[in-house]
DRENDO-1510 file (C-alpha; in Angstrom, 1 decimal, always signed):
<recs>
REC; n; res; u; v; w
REC; 1; MET; -0.3; -0.1; -0.1 .
REC; 2; ILE; +1.1; +3.3; -1.0 .
REC; 3; ASN; +0.0; +6.2; +1.2 .
REC; 4; ALA; +0.6; +9.6; +0.2 .
REC; 5; TYR; +0.1; +12.7; +2.3 .
REC; 6; ARG; -0.2; +16.4; +1.3 .
REC; 7; PHE; +1.0; +19.5; +3.4 .
REC; 8; SER; -2.6; +19.3; +5.0 .
REC; 9; GLY; -2.2; +15.9; +6.4 .
REC; 10; GLU; -4.7; +15.2; +4.0 .
REC; 11; ALA; -4.2; +10.9; +3.3 .
REC; 12; ILE; -4.2; +9.6; -0.2 .
REC; 13; VAL; -4.0; +6.0; -1.7 .
REC; 14; LEU; -1.7; +5.7; -4.3 .
REC; 15; ALA; -2.5; +2.8; -6.7 .
REC; 16; ALA; +0.2; +0.9; -8.8 .
REC; 17; ASN; -2.9; -0.3; -10.9 .
REC; 18; GLN; -3.8; +3.4; -11.5 .
REC; 19; PRO; -0.4; +5.2; -12.4 .
REC; 20; LEU; +0.2; +8.9; -12.1 .
REC; 21; GLU; +2.4; +10.5; -14.4 .
REC; 22; THR; +3.4; +13.3; -11.8 .
REC; 23; LEU; +2.9; +13.8; -8.0 .
REC; 24; PRO; +0.8; +16.5; -6.9 .
REC; 25; ASP; +2.8; +19.2; -5.3 .
REC; 26; ASP; +1.2; +19.3; -2.0 .
REC; 27; ILE; +2.1; +15.8; -1.9 .
REC; 28; VAL; +5.2; +15.9; +1.4 .
REC; 29; TRP; +5.1; +12.0; +2.5 .
REC; 30; LEU; +4.9; +8.5; +0.2 .
REC; 31; ASP; +4.5; +5.9; +3.0 .
REC; 32; LEU; +5.0; +2.4; +1.7 .
REC; 33; VAL; +3.6; -0.1; +4.0 .
REC; 34; HIS; +4.0; -3.7; +3.4 .
REC; 35; PRO; +4.4; -2.9; -0.2 .
REC; 36; GLY; +4.6; -5.2; -3.3 .
REC; 37; LYS; +6.6; -5.4; -6.4 .
REC; 38; ASP; +4.1; -3.6; -8.5 .
REC; 39; GLU; +4.3; -0.8; -5.9 .
REC; 40; GLU; +8.1; -0.7; -5.6 .
REC; 41; ARG; +8.2; -0.5; -9.9 .
REC; 42; TYR; +5.5; +1.9; -9.7 .
REC; 43; LEU; +7.7; +4.3; -6.9 .
REC; 44; GLU; +11.0; +3.8; -9.1 .
REC; 45; ALA; +9.4; +5.0; -12.6 .
REC; 46; LEU; +7.4; +7.8; -10.1 .
REC; 47; LEU; +10.4; +9.1; -8.7 .
REC; 48; ALA; +13.3; +8.2; -10.8 .
REC; 49; ILE; +15.1; +5.8; -7.6 .
REC; 50; GLU; +16.0; +2.7; -6.8 .
REC; 51; VAL; +13.6; +1.4; -4.0 .
REC; 52; PRO; +15.3; -0.3; -1.4 .
REC; 53; THR; +13.9; -4.1; -1.1 .
REC; 54; ARG; +13.2; -5.9; +2.0 .
REC; 55; GLU; +16.6; -7.8; +1.6 .
REC; 56; ASP; +18.5; -4.7; +1.4 .
REC; 57; LEU; +16.5; -3.3; +4.6 .
REC; 58; LYS; +18.4; -6.2; +6.5 .
REC; 59; ASP; +21.9; -5.4; +5.5 .
REC; 60; ILE; +23.9; -4.2; +8.2 .
REC; 61; GLU; +26.2; -2.5; +6.9 .
REC; 62; PRO; +26.6; +0.8; +7.3 .
REC; 63; SER; +27.7; +2.0; +4.0 .
REC; 64; SER; +24.2; +0.3; +2.8 .
REC; 65; ARG; +22.3; +1.7; +5.5 .
REC; 66; LEU; +23.6; +5.2; +5.3 .
REC; 67; TYR; +23.9; +6.5; +1.4 .
REC; 68; ILE; +23.6; +9.1; -1.3 .
REC; 69; GLU; +22.6; +8.1; -4.8 .
REC; 70; ASP; +21.7; +10.3; -7.8 .
REC; 71; GLY; +20.9; +13.7; -5.1 .
REC; 72; ALA; +18.5; +10.9; -2.7 .
REC; 73; VAL; +19.7; +10.5; +0.3 .
REC; 74; PHE; +18.7; +7.2; +1.7 .
REC; 75; MET; +18.6; +5.4; +5.5 .
REC; 76; THR; +17.7; +2.6; +6.8 .
REC; 77; ALA; +17.1; +2.9; +10.9 .
REC; 78; SER; +16.0; -0.1; +13.5 .
REC; 79; LEU; +12.7; +1.0; +15.0 .
REC; 80; VAL; +10.8; -0.9; +18.1 .
REC; 81; CYS; +8.0; -2.6; +17.5 .
REC; 82; ARG; +5.2; -4.7; +19.3 .
REC; 83; ALA; +6.7; -3.4; +22.1 .
REC; 84; ASP; +3.9; -4.1; +24.6 .
REC; 85; THR; +3.5; -7.6; +23.7 .
REC; 86; ASP; +5.5; -10.5; +25.3 .
REC; 87; VAL; +7.9; -10.8; +21.8 .
REC; 88; PRO; +9.1; -7.1; +20.9 .
REC; 89; GLU; +10.6; -6.8; +17.5 .
REC; 90; LEU; +13.0; -4.6; +15.7 .
REC; 91; ALA; +11.5; -3.4; +12.0 .
REC; 92; ASP; +14.2; -2.4; +9.7 .
REC; 93; ILE; +12.6; +0.7; +8.1 .
REC; 94; ALA; +13.7; +2.9; +5.4 .
REC; 95; PHE; +13.7; +6.7; +5.0 .
REC; 96; ILE; +14.4; +8.5; +1.7 .
REC; 97; LEU; +14.7; +12.2; +0.8 .
REC; 98; VAL; +14.1; +12.7; -2.8 .
REC; 99; ASN; +13.0; +15.6; -4.3 .
REC; 100; GLY; +12.0; +17.8; -1.2 .
REC; 101; ARG; +9.9; +14.7; -0.4 .
REC; 102; LEU; +10.1; +11.9; +2.5 .
REC; 103; VAL; +9.4; +8.7; +1.2 .
REC; 104; THR; +9.4; +6.0; +4.1 .
REC; 105; ILE; +9.8; +1.6; +3.7 .
REC; 106; ARG; +8.2; -0.1; +6.2 .
REC; 107; TYR; +7.3; -3.9; +6.6 .
REC; 108; ALA; +6.2; -3.5; +9.8 .
REC; 109; GLU; +4.0; -0.9; +12.0 .
REC; 110; PRO; +5.3; +0.8; +14.8 .
REC; 111; LYS; +3.3; +2.4; +17.1 .
REC; 112; SER; +5.4; +5.8; +16.6 .
REC; 113; PHE; +4.2; +6.2; +12.8 .
REC; 114; ASN; +0.7; +6.2; +14.0 .
REC; 115; LEU; +0.9; +8.5; +16.6 .
REC; 116; PHE; +2.9; +10.3; +14.4 .
REC; 117; ILE; +0.5; +9.9; +11.2 .
REC; 118; SER; -2.2; +11.4; +13.9 .
REC; 119; SER; -0.5; +14.3; +15.1 .
REC; 120; LEU; +0.2; +15.3; +11.4 .
REC; 121; GLN; -3.3; +15.3; +10.5 .
REC; 122; ARG; -4.1; +17.2; +13.9 .
REC; 123; SER; -1.5; +20.0; +13.3 .
REC; 124; ALA; -2.3; +23.6; +12.3 .
REC; 125; ALA; +1.0; +24.4; +11.0 .
REC; 126; PRO; +2.0; +21.4; +8.5 .
REC; 127; CYS; +5.6; +20.1; +7.4 .
REC; 128; ARG; +6.4; +21.4; +3.4 .
REC; 129; SER; +9.8; +19.9; +3.6 .
REC; 130; GLY; +10.4; +16.2; +3.6 .
REC; 131; VAL; +13.1; +17.2; +5.7 .
REC; 132; ALA; +11.3; +19.5; +8.5 .
REC; 133; LEU; +8.5; +16.1; +8.2 .
REC; 134; LEU; +11.4; +13.7; +8.9 .
REC; 135; ALA; +12.8; +15.6; +11.7 .
REC; 136; HIS; +9.7; +15.8; +13.1 .
REC; 137; LEU; +8.8; +12.1; +12.8 .
REC; 138; LEU; +12.4; +11.0; +14.4 .
REC; 139; GLU; +11.4; +13.3; +17.2 .
REC; 140; THR; +7.9; +11.2; +17.2 .
REC; 141; VAL; +10.2; +7.7; +17.1 .
REC; 142; ILE; +12.4; +9.2; +19.8 .
REC; 143; ASP; +9.4; +10.2; +22.0 .
REC; 144; ARG; +7.7; +6.9; +21.8 .
REC; 145; THR; +11.0; +4.9; +22.8 .
REC; 146; ALA; +11.1; +7.3; +26.0 .
REC; 147; GLU; +7.8; +5.9; +26.7 .
REC; 148; ILE; +8.7; +2.7; +25.8 .
REC; 149; LEU; +11.2; +3.1; +28.7 .
REC; 150; GLU; +9.2; +4.5; +31.1 .
REC; 151; GLY; +6.9; +1.8; +31.0 .
REC; 152; LEU; +9.8; -0.5; +31.2 .
REC; 153; VAL; +10.8; +1.2; +34.8 .
REC; 154; ALA; +7.2; +1.2; +36.0 .
REC; 155; ARG; +6.9; -3.0; +35.6 .
REC; 156; LEU; +10.4; -3.3; +36.8 .
REC; 157; ASP; +9.5; -1.7; +40.2 .
REC; 158; SER; +6.3; -3.9; +40.3 .
REC; 159; LEU; +8.3; -6.8; +39.7 .
REC; 160; SER; +11.0; -5.8; +42.7 .
REC; 161; LEU; +8.2; -5.8; +44.6 .
REC; 162; GLN; +7.0; -9.0; +43.4 .
REC; 163; VAL; +10.7; -10.3; +44.5 .
REC; 164; PHE; +11.5; -9.2; +47.2 .
REC; 165; GLY; +8.3; -7.8; +49.0 .
REC; 166; ASP; +7.7; -8.4; +53.0 .
REC; 167; LYS; +8.4; -11.4; +55.2 .
REC; 168; SER; +5.1; -12.4; +55.5 .
REC; 169; ARG; +4.2; -12.0; +51.8 .
REC; 170; ALA; +7.5; -14.3; +50.9 .
REC; 171; ARG; +6.2; -17.1; +53.4 .
REC; 172; ARG; +3.1; -17.0; +51.2 .
REC; 173; ARG; +4.8; -17.8; +48.0 .
REC; 174; PRO; +3.5; -20.8; +46.0 .
REC; 175; PRO; +6.5; -23.2; +44.8 .
REC; 176; GLY; +8.0; -22.2; +41.6 .
REC; 177; TYR; +7.1; -18.7; +42.2 .
REC; 178; LEU; +10.4; -17.1; +41.7 .
REC; 179; GLU; +11.0; -19.2; +38.9 .
REC; 180; GLU; +8.4; -17.4; +36.8 .
REC; 181; ARG; +9.7; -14.1; +37.2 .
REC; 182; LEU; +12.8; -15.0; +35.9 .
REC; 183; ILE; +11.0; -15.5; +32.9 .
REC; 184; ASP; +9.3; -11.6; +33.1 .
REC; 185; ILE; +12.9; -10.4; +34.2 .
REC; 186; ALA; +14.0; -12.1; +30.6 .
REC; 187; GLY; +11.0; -10.7; +29.0 .
REC; 188; HIS; +12.2; -7.1; +30.0 .
REC; 189; HIS; +15.6; -7.8; +29.2 .
REC; 190; ARG; +14.6; -8.6; +25.7 .
REC; 191; LEU; +12.7; -5.4; +25.3 .
REC; 192; VAL; +15.4; -3.1; +26.6 .
REC; 193; GLY; +18.1; -4.5; +24.3 .
REC; 194; LYS; +15.9; -3.9; +21.3 .
REC; 195; ALA; +15.3; -0.3; +22.8 .
REC; 196; ARG; +19.2; -0.1; +23.1 .
REC; 197; ASP; +19.8; -1.4; +19.4 .
REC; 198; SER; +17.2; +0.9; +18.2 .
REC; 199; LEU; +18.7; +3.9; +19.9 .
REC; 200; THR; +22.1; +3.0; +18.7 .
REC; 201; SER; +20.9; +2.8; +15.1 .
REC; 202; LEU; +18.9; +6.4; +15.2 .
REC; 203; SER; +21.9; +7.6; +16.4 .
REC; 204; ARG; +23.9; +6.7; +13.3 .
REC; 205; VAL; +20.8; +8.1; +11.1 .
REC; 206; LEU; +20.9; +11.5; +12.9 .
REC; 207; SER; +24.5; +11.6; +12.8 .
REC; 208; PHE; +24.3; +10.9; +9.1 .
REC; 209; LEU; +21.1; +13.6; +8.7 .
REC; 210; THR; +22.5; +16.3; +10.2 .
REC; 211; ALA; +25.6; +16.2; +7.4 .
REC; 212; VAL; +23.1; +16.1; +4.7 .
REC; 213; PRO; +22.9; +19.6; +2.9 .
REC; 214; ALA; +19.5; +20.3; +2.9 .
REC; 215; VAL; +19.4; +19.6; +6.8 .
REC; 216; GLN; +22.2; +22.7; +6.8 .
REC; 217; ASP; +20.2; +24.6; +4.7 .
REC; 218; ASP; +17.4; +24.6; +7.0 .
REC; 219; PRO; +17.7; +25.8; +10.7 .
REC; 220; ASP; +14.9; +24.9; +11.8 .
REC; 221; SER; +15.5; +21.0; +11.1 .
REC; 222; LYS; +19.0; +21.2; +11.7 .
REC; 223; GLN; +18.5; +22.6; +15.5 .
REC; 224; LEU; +15.7; +19.8; +15.7 .
REC; 225; CYS; +18.2; +17.1; +14.7 .
REC; 226; ARG; +20.8; +18.5; +16.9 .
REC; 227; THR; +17.9; +18.0; +20.2 .
REC; 228; ILE; +16.9; +14.5; +19.1 .
REC; 229; SER; +20.5; +13.9; +19.0 .
REC; 230; ARG; +21.0; +14.8; +22.3 .
REC; 231; ASP; +17.7; +13.5; +23.5 .
REC; 232; ILE; +19.6; +9.6; +21.9 .
REC; 233; GLN; +22.4; +9.9; +24.2 .
REC; 234; SER; +20.2; +10.6; +27.0 .
REC; 235; LEU; +18.2; +7.8; +26.4 .
REC; 236; SER; +20.9; +5.7; +25.8 .
REC; 237; GLU; +22.3; +6.3; +29.3 .
REC; 238; HIS; +18.9; +5.6; +30.6 .
REC; 239; ALA; +18.6; +2.4; +29.0 .
REC; 240; SER; +22.1; +1.3; +30.0 .
REC; 241; PHE; +21.1; +2.1; +33.9 .
REC; 242; VAL; +17.8; +0.4; +33.0 .
REC; 243; ALA; +19.8; -2.8; +31.9 .
REC; 244; GLY; +21.9; -2.7; +35.1 .
REC; 245; ASN; +18.8; -2.6; +37.4 .
REC; 246; ILE; +17.3; -6.0; +35.1 .
REC; 247; THR; +20.6; -7.3; +35.9 .
REC; 248; PHE; +20.7; -6.6; +39.8 .
REC; 249; LEU; +16.9; -8.3; +39.3 .
REC; 250; LEU; +17.7; -11.2; +38.1 .
REC; 251; ASP; +20.9; -12.0; +40.5 .
REC; 252; ALA; +18.9; -10.9; +43.1 .
REC; 253; SER; +16.0; -13.6; +42.3 .
REC; 254; LEU; +18.5; -16.0; +41.6 .
REC; 255; GLY; +20.0; -15.8; +45.5 .
REC; 256; LEU; +16.5; -15.8; +46.5 .
REC; 257; ILE; +16.2; -19.1; +44.7 .
REC; 258; ASN; +19.5; -20.4; +45.9 .
REC; 259; VAL; +18.4; -19.3; +49.8 .
REC; 260; GLU; +15.3; -21.1; +49.4 .
REC; 261; GLN; +17.1; -23.8; +47.9 .
REC; 262; ASN; +18.9; -24.0; +51.3 .
REC; 263; SER; +17.2; -23.6; +53.6 .
REC; 264; ILE; +14.7; -26.8; +52.6 .
REC; 265; ILE; +18.0; -28.3; +52.2 .
REC; 266; LYS; +19.0; -27.1; +55.6 .
REC; 267; ILE; +15.8; -29.1; +56.8 .
REC; 268; PHE; +16.4; -32.1; +55.5 .
REC; 269; SER; +19.9; -32.0; +56.9 .
REC; 270; ILE; +18.5; -30.9; +60.8 .
REC; 271; ALA; +15.7; -34.2; +60.3 .
REC; 272; SER; +18.5; -36.5; +59.4 .
REC; 273; VAL; +20.4; -35.4; +62.5 .
REC; 274; VAL; +17.5; -35.5; +65.1 .
REC; 275; PHE; +16.3; -38.7; +63.6 .
REC; 276; LEU; +20.0; -40.3; +63.7 .
REC; 277; PRO; +20.4; -40.9; +67.5 .
REC; 278; PRO; +16.8; -42.8; +67.6 .
REC; 279; THR; +17.9; -45.1; +64.6 .
REC; 280; LEU; +21.2; -46.1; +66.8 .
REC; 281; VAL; +18.9; -47.0; +69.4 .
REC; 282; ALA; +16.7; -49.2; +67.7 .
REC; 283; SER; +19.8; -50.1; +65.5 .
REC; 284; ILE; +21.3; -51.7; +69.0 .
REC; 285; TYR; +18.4; -53.4; +69.7 .
REC; 286; GLY; +17.7; -54.5; +66.3 .
REC; 287; MET; +20.5; -56.8; +66.2 .
REC; 288; ASN; +20.4; -60.7; +66.7 .
REC; 289; PHE; +23.0; -61.4; +68.8 .
REC; 290; LYS; +22.2; -64.5; +71.6 .
REC; 291; LEU; +23.6; -62.9; +74.8 .
REC; 292; MET; +21.8; -59.4; +75.0 .
REC; 293; PRO; +20.9; -58.7; +79.0 .
REC; 294; GLU; +18.3; -55.9; +77.9 .
REC; 295; LEU; +16.4; -58.7; +76.1 .
REC; 296; ASP; +15.0; -60.2; +79.1 .
REC; 297; TRP; +13.9; -57.0; +80.7 .
REC; 298; VAL; +10.2; -56.9; +81.4 .
REC; 299; TYR; +10.3; -52.8; +80.5 .
REC; 300; GLY; +13.0; -53.3; +78.0 .
REC; 301; TYR; +10.8; -52.2; +75.1 .
REC; 302; PRO; +9.2; -49.1; +76.6 .
REC; 303; ALA; +12.7; -48.2; +78.0 .
REC; 304; SER; +13.8; -48.2; +74.4 .
REC; 305; ILE; +10.9; -46.3; +73.0 .
REC; 306; ALA; +11.6; -43.7; +75.7 .
REC; 307; ALA; +15.3; -43.6; +74.6 .
REC; 308; MET; +14.4; -43.4; +71.3 .
REC; 309; VAL; +12.1; -40.4; +71.8 .
REC; 310; VAL; +14.1; -38.1; +74.3 .
REC; 311; SER; +17.1; -38.7; +71.8 .
REC; 312; ALA; +15.1; -37.1; +68.9 .
REC; 313; VAL; +13.7; -34.0; +71.5 .
REC; 314; VAL; +17.1; -33.5; +73.0 .
REC; 315; PRO; +18.6; -32.4; +69.5 .
REC; 316; PHE; +15.8; -30.5; +68.5 .
REC; 317; TYR; +15.6; -28.2; +71.6 .
REC; 318; ILE; +19.3; -27.8; +71.0 .
REC; 319; PHE; +18.9; -26.6; +67.4 .
REC; 320; ARG; +16.0; -24.0; +68.2 .
REC; 321; TRP; +18.2; -22.7; +71.4 .
REC; 322; LYS; +21.3; -22.0; +68.9 .
REC; 323; GLY; +18.6; -20.5; +66.3 .
REC; 324; TRP; +19.0; -23.2; +63.5 .
REC; 325; LEU; +15.4; -23.7; +63.1 .
</recs>
């Protein structure tokens, strides 16, 4: 699908089977969403450029992601999408500046694009150049990334209370409770990792974009790009801080799991020590020697039972007095 946006924010759909010879002058943004081969060829003929394919967008080489060809500026950035699900992903999106217009090619639908389109249609001061439009779009992307990190911090605070909590809550934890929290921690770590990769990609795009002549000739867009670059740096530091908190939470959870396991092993160890003396008494009188004086005692059986009980109770209270139980 090819969505075209005018200065006013009005959206129209261009169809490959109904081609235009030239674009209207007020078209400032062409947004290709999951384009097919026909739509790619149509856009190439319309703008006289070579449109990057889906395989081209996955290229990790900076020289293949950021370049200028025949006066058109090609940039590819990785944006976080599906951040509200358990499986966040990075979507490679192409940004092209050609003939004063912005062209975007994407095979995913990040929430930041929907937010920007809504703000574009509500704006009373529309962008009249592709450079200004791209700068504001990247600003929305950064705002969305900041929102993702803020939501992640809130979820980490809640998860921290679940992991630590108070002593009374810790005693009521069902078996496997902390192991389930490890799965949550892994999901948060995956999200912050995607956010950091996205910020790194956007930082490269902004550094390249700032040096483009079209941006240098537009003071407002140039200043906005510098502001976005500073925001990216701040968010990158914040993402690193969040990643450190996740690592601490992971280590703490594993430590608590080890403490619980050690407590269980301690109970078994104490139980074995407590029942060892009664076992010794029972073993002695279970021997089949012919000459054992106690076998002829009238009160031999109750005496042996009493000896086993005393030998079990005395170590138990000694452990309680020592604070081992």
